[in-house]
Each structure stands twice: as structure tokens, then as C-alpha cells.
VOGU-3710 file (C-alpha; in Angstrom, 3 decimals, decimal comma):
1> gkenvdsrhn> 87,990/60,577/-116,746  85,092/61,843/-118,779  85,263/64,093/-121,791  83,683/67,465/-121,269  83,643/70,048/-124,064  83,228/73,491/-122,582  83,271/76,413/-124,995  83,856/79,833/-123,490  83,827/83,134/-125,349  86,174/85,904/-124,226
11> rgrggettrf> 87,091/89,195/-125,835  90,672/89,154/-127,074  92,773/91,973/-128,433  91,067/94,178/-130,990  87,620/93,038/-129,887  87,996/89,597/-131,528  86,179/86,676/-130,006  88,593/84,080/-128,631  87,225/80,532/-128,393  88,643/78,104/-125,830
21> htlnvaqpvr> 87,859/74,392/-125,783  88,439/72,511/-122,544  88,711/68,803/-123,264  88,991/65,707/-121,100  88,096/67,174/-117,714  88,269/64,391/-115,123  85,057/63,890/-113,162  83,976/61,449/-110,432  82,539/58,223/-111,792  79,398/56,660/-110,335
31> fsrkcptgwh> 78,701/53,008/-111,020  74,964/52,573/-111,267  74,517/48,795/-111,346  75,833/45,869/-109,354  73,180/43,355/-110,329  71,917/41,933/-113,621  68,705/43,308/-115,085  65,679/42,183/-113,092  67,585/41,852/-109,804  67,406/44,204/-106,793
41> hyegtascyr> 70,613/45,234/-105,044  70,947/45,563/-101,271  74,105/47,310/-100,084  73,856/45,873/-96,567  74,681/42,348/-97,739  76,282/43,153/-101,121  73,684/40,798/-102,624  71,167/40,679/-105,462  67,595/39,393/-105,150  65,002/38,319/-107,672
51> vylngenywd> 61,495/36,920/-107,379  60,444/34,349/-109,960  56,678/34,515/-110,356  56,333/31,271/-112,309  55,158/28,546/-109,962  57,610/25,743/-109,170  57,860/23,211/-106,382  60,607/23,716/-103,829  63,140/21,383/-105,446  62,699/22,860/-108,917
61> avqtcqrvng> 63,013/26,353/-107,423  66,332/25,324/-105,850  67,674/24,262/-109,250  66,458/27,452/-110,959  68,323/29,592/-108,427  71,468/27,486/-108,824  71,406/27,981/-112,597  71,786/31,753/-112,067  74,659/31,283/-109,570  72,407/31,824/-106,582
71> slatftadqe> 70,315/29,961/-104,026  66,917/30,273/-102,398  67,175/33,335/-100,167  68,079/33,205/-96,497  68,432/36,293/-94,321  71,172/37,519/-92,016  69,359/40,366/-90,240  65,961/41,935/-89,794  67,055/44,898/-91,953  67,629/42,571/-94,896
81> lrfilaqdwd> 64,160/41,075/-94,506  62,633/44,559/-94,333  64,404/45,434/-97,575  62,849/42,394/-99,250  59,360/43,246/-97,963  59,632/46,854/-99,170  60,369/45,935/-102,795  57,787/45,903/-105,552  57,853/42,373/-106,956  54,896/42,794/-109,342
91> leektflrmg> 52,668/41,652/-106,528  49,522/42,755/-108,333  49,608/39,520/-110,310  46,982/37,209/-108,885  48,732/33,849/-108,998  49,585/31,984/-105,791  47,710/34,427/-103,565  45,977/33,698/-100,278  44,086/36,301/-98,229  45,820/39,228/-99,923
101> qrgfwvgyqy> 49,259/37,711/-99,501  51,813/36,236/-101,850  54,059/33,365/-100,792  57,671/32,842/-101,854  59,773/29,760/-101,341  62,882/30,725/-99,361  65,901/28,760/-98,206  64,653/27,165/-94,973  63,097/23,809/-94,111  61,109/22,768/-91,049
111> vitnrnhsle> 62,193/19,401/-89,653  59,431/17,633/-87,700  60,659/15,887/-84,546  57,367/15,073/-82,772  53,886/14,345/-84,111  51,927/14,011/-80,870  49,197/16,581/-80,252  50,961/19,274/-82,264  53,725/19,272/-84,799  56,993/19,965/-83,051
121> ghwevaykgs> 60,257/20,611/-84,829  62,804/23,235/-85,766  63,924/25,335/-88,711  67,130/24,567/-90,573  68,913/26,306/-93,420  68,222/24,162/-96,445  71,625/24,751/-98,043  74,451/25,726/-95,731  75,759/29,181/-96,441  76,483/32,060/-94,120
131> sevflppdpi> 76,922/31,152/-90,453  75,150/34,410/-89,595  71,772/33,349/-91,013  68,872/33,853/-88,608  66,086/31,312/-88,362  62,372/32,148/-88,663  59,921/32,031/-85,729  57,448/29,192/-85,261  55,604/28,641/-88,542  51,946/28,417/-89,483
141> frsamteken> 50,943/24,956/-90,741  48,415/24,857/-93,529  48,989/21,938/-95,886  47,580/18,488/-95,306  50,464/16,084/-94,680  50,975/12,367/-94,706  52,612/10,618/-91,794  55,675/9,932/-93,912  56,527/13,603/-94,323  59,193/14,736/-91,887
151> vlcaqlqcfl> 60,302/17,896/-93,687  58,274/20,937/-94,724  59,529/23,887/-96,767  59,467/27,570/-95,880  57,213/30,114/-97,507  57,615/33,788/-96,705  54,200/35,416/-97,034  54,109/39,162/-97,686  51,094/41,404/-98,115  49,945/42,995/-101,349
161> lptlrhhglh> 49,277/46,374/-99,720  52,498/48,437/-99,826  51,725/50,119/-96,485  51,649/46,750/-94,719  54,872/45,604/-96,400  56,693/48,819/-95,493  55,766/48,242/-91,848  57,507/44,879/-92,053  54,362/42,759/-91,621  54,729/39,208/-92,901
171> swyaencyek> 54,117/35,551/-92,013  56,100/32,316/-92,115  54,430/29,121/-93,343  55,683/25,544/-93,381  54,295/24,033/-96,572  54,333/20,795/-98,498  57,518/21,047/-100,580  55,769/19,758/-103,709  53,256/22,602/-103,880  53,940/25,162/-106,599
181> ssflckrsqt> 54,811/28,692/-105,569  56,735/31,794/-106,559  60,237/31,880/-105,076  62,994/34,293/-104,071  66,583/33,800/-105,283  69,647/35,488/-103,789  73,139/35,803/-105,249  76,271/37,823/-104,593  76,538/41,203/-106,269  78,411/40,987/-109,527
191> cvdikdnivd> 80,163/43,150/-112,071  77,839/44,213/-114,880  79,260/45,854/-117,983  77,848/48,781/-119,911  75,895/46,425/-122,188  74,375/44,572/-119,193  76,578/41,492/-119,503  77,745/39,731/-116,331  81,527/39,855/-115,892  83,529/37,115/-114,182
201> egyyftpkgn> 85,975/37,771/-111,372  89,337/39,149/-112,538  88,235/40,162/-116,033  88,484/43,628/-117,612  85,218/45,399/-118,425  83,524/48,761/-118,900  81,103/49,301/-115,983  77,536/50,449/-116,382  77,512/54,192/-115,903  78,022/57,317/-117,948
211> dpclsctchn> 81,546/56,734/-119,284  82,081/54,184/-122,081  85,844/54,866/-122,021  86,558/53,222/-118,662  88,305/49,875/-118,395  88,235/48,252/-114,945  89,036/44,945/-113,302  86,202/43,007/-111,660  87,045/42,229/-108,014  84,445/40,938/-105,531
221> gepemcvaal> 81,635/42,370/-107,624  83,200/45,840/-107,743  85,111/47,658/-110,511  88,674/48,336/-109,399  91,920/49,693/-110,916  90,031/51,642/-113,554  91,811/53,309/-116,473  90,151/55,953/-118,637  90,741/56,609/-122,312  90,535/60,310/-123,182
231> cerpqgcqqy> 89,019/61,280/-126,527  89,726/64,254/-128,739  86,755/65,949/-130,321  86,059/64,889/-133,912  87,928/66,939/-136,495  85,977/69,219/-138,821  82,729/68,928/-136,887  81,222/71,697/-134,765  78,134/69,957/-133,386  78,178/66,287/-132,459
241> lkdpkecckf> 76,880/63,640/-130,084  78,948/61,060/-128,197  77,860/57,445/-128,367  76,812/56,506/-124,787  78,058/52,912/-125,111  81,063/53,108/-127,468  84,309/54,805/-126,506  85,427/57,719/-128,739  82,563/57,231/-131,185  80,747/60,371/-132,326
251> tcldp> 77,858/61,334/-134,583  78,321/64,638/-136,423  75,225/66,861/-136,410  76,512/69,493/-138,838  74,433/70,030/-142,010
//
């Protein structure tokens, strides 16, 4: 429900103006946010994504993602990867760039099995998650390695030019895990209240949107079983504004 004050003027008996006020007209509710501020939502996986531009080595990046209830990103389908490439991650910043590309740590590692004439090995998911994760193609090797290193870490390289990113062009590199790089975190979509606070599963909250009088239950990152409070217009006030974030709170604009 959303309050809607609609004043209509009709001619009553004797030519008098009759004034009708229609209050509390129910309207569809659209929830505008499923991710915290700074995160990008992708409906296809019901997930949130965020690039951290500060440079960290792979292991520190893992811990940073875990602190925000996420992990370094892995991908389940080509469409998800295309979504990531199409986003604007403030790529104009010039840190950690090579040949017009920016690299992000993501949640794969390359395990070396043979060091003969060329490095042979295979990709693995660094931290086991979805069984539907796809693995990258053969990587490009760039970092100098010691003979003791048997594991390299995955960098997804995307281009600065938006036209190249929107065509899905990218590269996969196997890098020394102790190099510093930007990184991409992924977490499940979550409930976000009207004041941009994250809401835990099962709790009541008012979703982000255009109705501060809704109370919903957070279930799997979605608002469910919503109840609306209906407000009467303020007494003795002809012109007023509703507070966009407080239920049944008005500011009178009369002189």
C-alpha cells in the first residue's frame, strides 16, 4: 500500500464545489535494491559483485572478500562473465594496468603438474562453492616463477575501452599469487533496508523503494510477507510533504 492523495473538484448541488480526498490507494511496490551500496546486482545468479581497486595479494584479497560475506568471484556461465565485463568498474584509474587492460584476482588457481618444455597443469576453483562453476581456458603466463612454485593465481584481464568489454573480449592470466592487484568479490544478494543497512535472514525490515510504511520479512535475499501501514493525512494542513524514509511523518508547507 502507498498513500496517494488525489483531490478532485466536482460541482455539487447549488453550484458548490465538492472536494473529495482519496486516501491510501494501494499500488504495486517495486524493490529497487538487492545489494549493498557499491555492489552490482545480476539477476541471473541472484548475486552481488564488487571490484576493490586497492591492490592486495591473492591471499589478502581472499580475506577481504570473506569479511563482507563473500568470496573471490567464480563464474557459472558465459552470460555471467559478460555481465561482469560490461560493468563500469572505474576502469579509468591507472593503477595495475597493462597494455590497456586491468587485471582482477578471481577465485581460480592454476596447479602446475609438469615443468618440462612448457608449464602444464589445470585450473581449480580456489574455494569450493557451486558445482556448476566453469573453468577458464588455458592461461597466459607472465610472471617469473621459482621452481618451488606449484600454484599460480587467476587474473581476469578486461579492456579499458567499453566497446571491447561489451563484445566480451578478455584474457586469463596465471600470476604469482603474491603480486598486488585489484580483485573481484562475489556474494549472494541480500535484503537491504530503506536506510541502506544489510538485513539478516528472517528479520523484519522496510525495503529500499518508495514506501517507508512497508514491513517485510527477509527470505533468501528477497522481501516477503509484506504488510503496509496506511497513513491519514495530517490534520489542519492543506499542503504537506511526506518523509521518504519515515512512515507517517509529514512536513506541513502551509504559511
